N, C-alpha and C positions, 0 to 999 in steps of 0.2 A: 504494500500500500504506500504510494508516494505521499510526501508531505507537501501540503499546499498552504502557504502563508496567507495571512489576512482573512482566513475563513473563521467564522464565528457561528457556532450552533447554539441556538436558544431554545430551550424546552420549557414551556409554560403549561398552565392548566390548573383546574381546580384541585383541591385536596383529594387524596385517595385515587388519583388516576395513574400512579406508577411512574412519575416523572424521573425520579432518580434511578429506578430500575432500568428504564429505557436508556438513560445516559450511561449506565454501567455496561449495557449490551453494546452500545456504540464504541465504548472504550476498548472492547475486546477485538474490534475490527480496525479501529483507528487509534493510534497513540494519542491519548487525551488526558486532560485534567479538568475537574469540575469546579465551578464556582457557584455556591449556593445563593439563590435570590429569595431568601425566606427571612422576613423581618423578625421572626421569633427565634430562629436558630443562631442569631448573632450573640445571644445571651449565654454566658457561662452558667452552668447549673440547670438550665432548662433543657433537659435531655429527653426524658420519657414522654412528657406531655406533648412536645413538639415533634416527636418521632425523629430525633436528630440522627442522621445517617452517617456512618463511617464505612463506606463501601470498601470491601476488600480488593486490593490490587489496583486502585486508582486514587490519586490524590484528590482531596476536596478542600476548597478554600472558602472563606466567608462564614465560618462557624466559630463560636466561642471567641468573639472579638471584644465584647464588653461585659461588664457586670450588670445585673438586673436593675441597679439604681441609676443607670446611665441611659441617655437617649441617643439613638443612632438614626441619622437622617438619610433620606434618599440621595442627598448631595454627597454625603460621606460614602455611601454605598457605591455611587457612580465613580467617584475618584478611586476608591479601593479596587473596584472591578476592572477599570481600564488599565490600572497598573498591573493587575494580575494577568489580564489578557495579553499585554505586551510581554510579560515574563514568560508566559506559556508558549507564545509564538516563538520567542527566542530559544526555547528548548526544542523547537521543531515539533510541537504537539498542537492538537486542536483544543482550543478552549470551549467548554460547554457551560453556558450559564443555565442553571436549572432551578426552578422554583415557582411559587405561586403568588408572590407579592407583586401586584400589578404595577405599582409606582416604581418599584425597583426595575422590573423588566422594561418598562417604558423609558426609564432614564438611560438605558443602554441602547434600545432600538432607536430612540429619537434624541441622540446625544447633543444635537444642536439646539434643542428646545431648552433654554436655560431660564427657568423661573428662579434658579438659584441666584442670578445677578440682581434680582429685585431687592433693593436695600430695605432694611427694617424701617418701619414707620413707627418711631418711638412714641409719638403723640397718640397714634391709634392704639398702640399696645398699652399705653397708660390707662386708657379707658376700658379696653377689652379685658385687661388683667383683673379688673374689678367686677367683671360679670360672672355670674354663676355658669357652670358648665351647660346647663339646660338652655340658657340664653344664647351662649355662643353657638350651640348646635342649631338653634332656631335661626340665628343670623345667617349662618352658612347655608342652611337649608333654603332660606329665602333668596339668597344671592345666587346659589347654584345647586339646585336640588339633585342634579345628576351626580355631581362630585360628592355631595353629602351621602347619597345612597350607595356609593361605591366604597365608602370608608370601611375598613375592617374594625373589629371589636376594639383593638388597642387604640387605633387612631381616633375613633369616635368618643373615647373616654379620655383623650389627651388634650387638655386645653391649649397647650403650646402648639400642637399641630393644627388644631382648628383655627387658632388665631393666625397662624402663618398662611393658611389657605384663604382666610378672609382678607388678609393683607395682600396676598398675590392678586386675588380677584379685584380688589378695589384699586390696586396700583396699576394693573395692566389692562383692566377692562376686558380681559379675554376669559374664555372658558379655561380654567386651570387644568382641565383634562383634555384639551384639544390635542390633535395629533399632528406632528410634523415628521415626515418620513425622510430622514436624511441619516447617512452613516458612512464612515470611512471604511467599514468592513464589508466583506461579502457575507451577508447574514442569511442563514436559513432559520426562520422562526417557526417551530412546530408547536402547536397548542393542542394538548391532549384533551379530549372531551368524552362525555358519555351522558346518556339520559339520567335524570335524577333518580328514576326508579332503579337504576343500576348502581349509582353512586351511594345513595343513602344507606343501603345495607352494608356496603364496604366501610363507610364512615362509622356506622354503629358498631361493627365488629372491631374496628381499630380503637374506638373509645374503650370498649370492654377490655381489649388486650392491654392497653396502656394502664388501665387500672390494675389489672392482674400483674403487670410487671413491677408495680410498686410506686405509682404516681403519688399516692397520698404520703408515703415516706419521703419522696423527693420534695414535696411541698413543705412538709414539716421541717426538713433540713434548710430549705430556703428561708423560711420564716425565722430561723435562728439568727440570720444576718440581715434580712431585708423585711420590708413590710408591704402591705397591699397598695400603698400609694406609689410605690416604685414601679417604673414603667414595665419592667419584665413581668411582674406579677399581675399586670393588667391584661396579659395575653390570654387568648383562648386556651383552654385546658388548665388554667390556673385560677383566674378570677372567678370562675363559676363556683369555686369551692370556698370562697370567702365566707359565705353564710354558714357553711358546714363547719368551718373551723372556729366560727364565732359561737361559743357555747351559749351566749345569751339569746341567740336567734332561734336555735333549735331546728335548723334545717337538716334534713336527712341526706344520707349519701345518695339515695335514689333521686332526690330532688336535684342535687348538684349534677349528677350524671345526665339527667333529663335535660337540664339547662345547657350543659356542655354539648350534648348531641344536637340540640336545637341550634346552637350557635355555629356548630360545624356545618350543618345543613345550610344555614343562611350564608355562611362564608362561601361555600361551594357555589351557590347561586350567584352571588356577587362577582366571584372570580370569573364565572362563565360569561356574565354580562360584560365585564371589563375587557376580557381578551377578545370578545367579538368585535369590539370597537376599534381594535388596533389594526392598522393597514398591513398589507404584505405578510399575512399570517396564513399558514397552512394548517387546517384543523384535521386532527387525527382521531377518529372514533375508535376507542380502545375495545369496543364490544364487537367489532367486525372480525370475521374469521381471517386468520393470517395477518392481523394488523401489524404484529411485530416484524415479520419477515418483509412485508411490503414497505414498512417504514424504514427499515435498515437499508433496503435497496434504494429508496428515495434519497437517503442521506449519502450513501456511497456514490450515487450518480452526481449529486451536487458537489460533493467533496473533490471528486476527481475531474470535474469540469474546469477547464482553464478559462 
């Protein structure tokens, strides 16, 4: 298999579609290194709940970058990922960006779209910092309902991120989720998908599996060093257990598991909606017969095309 520089494979899609598994299969055919595009996997100590992958035989970057009390932005992800892409190319390998965080994926696909250069409006922030979270959510929803509806569980409960989106919208006058299709790389963007009727049982099984693997113990250990106000513990698979761990509330484990499952279903729906809006995307239905072999043939054809 010959090496072709400046190629970049991006594998996106909703949760439970097997994105990393596909990337590993690609690495068996093409010398590759993976870069995670998952906003939850950047946190040290969030392992079981986020299904942090350490695939055998292929390096993966972009995990365990910060502690749960820190915030990691799309701008930081973009800078980090471009650096890793160049390093991987220099080693003669194919970089594969793989994950389901839409804003991360978009920052790579549309790297000339720089909302990051919009400077902070400190006067606006002065007033917004004093607003309750519910008011900030209402403001963003009023300004741009589509962007609001695509926020994940962590973002929608993060006042700083909501304030930044309001700031961008008011500063630029543009839809902060608009698409600009420019890139210096030869990109193949594959987005895995499946009907909800197929995804939901897979999600439910993963939720149960992660509980069986010891998620509650993982959360107990995290709470020895961090608290529920820290950004990492606001992530799906963790924040749903806040009431359960609060002895004064009296929520049951079944309640927490039900809420977590519901949030994972909701996340999958939002991810599907988000990736459908991105241009130059090839959608791969993982329920189709021979989907894996046909997808690998597609990647091989693209990779070896001059």
